[in-house]
C-alpha positions as CSV (number, residue, x, y, z in Angstrom):
1,M,18.7,-4.9,2.1
2,K,19.9,-2.6,5.3
3,S,17.1,-2.0,7.2
4,I,17.1,0.2,10.5
5,L,14.0,-1.9,11.5
6,Q,14.0,-6.0,11.0
7,N,16.9,-8.4,10.5
8,K,14.5,-11.2,9.5
9,K,12.8,-11.2,5.4
10,R,9.6,-11.3,6.4
11,C,6.7,-9.1,6.2
12,Y,7.2,-6.2,8.8
13,I,3.4,-6.2,9.6
14,C,2.3,-9.6,10.0
15,G,5.1,-11.7,9.9
16,L,4.3,-13.5,6.8
17,Y,7.6,-15.2,5.1
18,N,6.8,-15.4,1.5
19,P,6.0,-14.0,-0.5
20,V,7.5,-11.0,0.8
21,E,9.1,-7.3,-1.6
22,E,11.3,-4.6,-0.1
23,H,9.8,-1.2,0.7
24,H,11.5,2.6,0.5
25,I,9.6,4.6,4.1
26,F,10.7,7.5,2.2
27,F,10.0,8.2,-1.7
28,G,10.7,10.5,-4.2
29,T,14.3,10.3,-6.1
30,A,16.2,11.6,-3.0
31,N,14.2,10.2,-0.4
32,R,14.4,6.9,-1.5
33,K,18.1,7.3,-1.9
34,V,18.2,8.4,1.7
35,S,16.0,5.7,2.3
36,E,18.8,3.5,0.9
37,Q,21.9,5.0,3.3
38,Q,19.8,5.4,6.4
39,G,18.0,1.9,6.2
40,F,14.7,3.8,6.1
41,K,12.7,-0.2,4.3
42,V,11.0,-2.4,5.3
43,F,9.9,-6.0,3.8
44,L,6.2,-6.5,3.0
45,C,3.8,-9.2,2.8
46,Q,2.2,-7.9,-1.2
47,E,-1.1,-6.8,0.8
48,H,0.4,-5.0,2.9
49,H,2.7,-3.4,-0.1
50,R,0.4,-3.3,-2.7
51,G,-2.8,-4.4,-1.5
52,T,-6.0,-2.3,-1.0
53,L,-5.2,-1.2,3.0
54,G,-0.7,-1.1,1.9
55,V,1.2,1.7,1.7
56,H,0.6,1.7,-2.1
57,G,-3.0,1.3,-1.9
58,K,-6.1,3.9,-1.9
59,L,-6.4,3.0,2.2
60,G,-2.9,2.8,2.7
61,H,-2.4,6.4,4.1
62,N,-2.5,5.5,8.2
63,L,0.1,2.1,7.5
64,D,2.4,4.3,5.6
65,L,2.2,7.4,8.2
66,R,3.0,4.1,11.1
67,L,6.2,3.1,8.9
68,K,7.4,6.5,8.4
69,M,6.6,7.3,12.5
70,D,8.5,4.6,13.7
71,A,11.7,4.6,10.9
72,E,12.0,8.1,12.8
73,K,11.3,6.9,16.2
74,K,14.2,3.9,15.7
75,F,16.2,6.9,13.9
76,I,16.2,9.0,16.7
77,A,16.5,5.5,19.0
78,K,20.0,5.1,17.7
79,G,21.2,8.2,19.0
80,N,20.4,10.8,16.5
81,T,17.9,13.8,16.7
82,K,14.9,15.0,15.8
83,E,16.9,17.9,13.5
84,E,19.1,15.5,11.6
85,F,15.6,13.0,10.5
86,I,14.2,16.6,9.2
87,S,17.7,17.6,7.6
88,L,17.9,13.9,6.0
89,I,13.5,13.8,5.0
90,G,12.8,17.2,4.9
91,K,10.0,17.5,8.1
92,N,9.2,15.4,11.4
93,Y,6.6,12.5,11.8
94,L,6.1,12.5,15.6
């Protein structure tokens, strides 16, 4: 998995090694493809991925937003601009 946020196969949030699942930070058909191309992906344990407080859980909005912000910050830190990010994703999260 290509990720601009991590290089180890462990939960991006808690550090758990097993089991972890791949998460595309930006979803939808077009944004999922951009996530693949740009490395906007992280590994998450099952709880942080699909649990109640996980990005796909009913109380996971804050975590989802945090991952989007982290991805945008890292994209900009790698020498890209906010405008380039917006052209890829369609909006700014910072």
